[in-house]
N, C-alpha and C positions, 0 to 999 in steps of 0.2 A: 503593496501587493493587492490585486483585485480579489474579492471574495468569490466563492463558487456560485454559479448560477443554480437555479432550482433543477434544471435539466442535468447539469453535471452532478449535483448531489444525488439525484435519483439514480443515475447510471452507476455511480460509485457504490451506493448502497446495494444495488442489485448484484454487482460483482462480488462485493464483500459477503453478502448473504449466501451466495453460491459456494463460497469457501467455508462457511460456518455451519454447514449441515452436520448433523450428528455423524460421528466417525463411521458407524455401522451402515450408513446410507450413502457411502462415498459413490460418486458417479463412475461411469466406465472410464477406461484408460483414455479413450478419445475425448470424452467430455472433460477429463482432468487436464489434458493437453490444451484444449480450447480455453479452459478456465485460467491456466497459467499464462497463456498468451494475453487474455483479457486483463488479468491482474498486472502484468508487466506493462501493457499499454497504458492502463489507467494510472498505475503507480508512477510511471515515468513522467507523465504530465504533472502529477502532484509533486513529485520530487523536484522538478524544475521550478515550480512555484515556491516551495518551501526553501529551496536553495537561494532564492533571491532575498530572503530575510537576512539582514545584517547579523553577523555572528554575535554581536553584543546584544541583540534583541531576540535571539532564538531561545525558546523555552527548552527545558530539559527534554520534553516530549519531541520537539522538532529536531533537536540535535541527535537524540537517540534514533529517531525514525530515519533520518538521513544516513546515519552510520549503518544501521541495520539494512537499509535498502542497498547500499553499496556492497555490503558483504553478501547478501542473499543473491543479488543479481549476478555478481561476479562468481560466486561459488556454485550456484545452481544446486540441483538435488545431489546429495552426497553419495547416494547409492543408486544403482540401476533398479528399475522395477516400479510397479504400480504404487506400492505403499510409500516409497520414497517420494515419488512425484506428488502423491496426495498430501503428504506431510509438507512438502515444499509449497504447494498451493495454499495450504492452511497458514503457513508462516507468512507467505506473501500477503495473504488477506489481512492478517493482523497488522502488518507494516503499512499497508494501504490505508487501513482504518486509522492508524496513528498519524499518518501524513495528512489525512483529511481533517482529523481533529486539530492538528497543529495549525492548519489554515483557518479553521473556524475560531480557534482561541486567540489567534494573533491579534495583538493590539499595538499598532505602530506607536512608537514614542513620539510625543509632541514636542520634545526638547529640540532646540535649534542645533 
């Protein structure tokens, strides 16, 4: 699996940081919707990369992030409303962060 480029890391960090602002400074509903779209776009690319790691070589972080991603993207926000969407975005941000860390930490096996 190819490592992340500097440009990709910068974009991922920016999106994650937008989801990590203090709870009382949550963005407008429109900004949260854009953030969710950006997190899903970014997360999907990371998910595809992490999913290429052989199951036998996946770290607990990688396995957990893949499972969490599948659940979150399938379930979506569990309640209607701004607060649920904001909590959903924050959850996606944590998962995107875990996917990015799983890629950074991945060390392919050198065994034949």
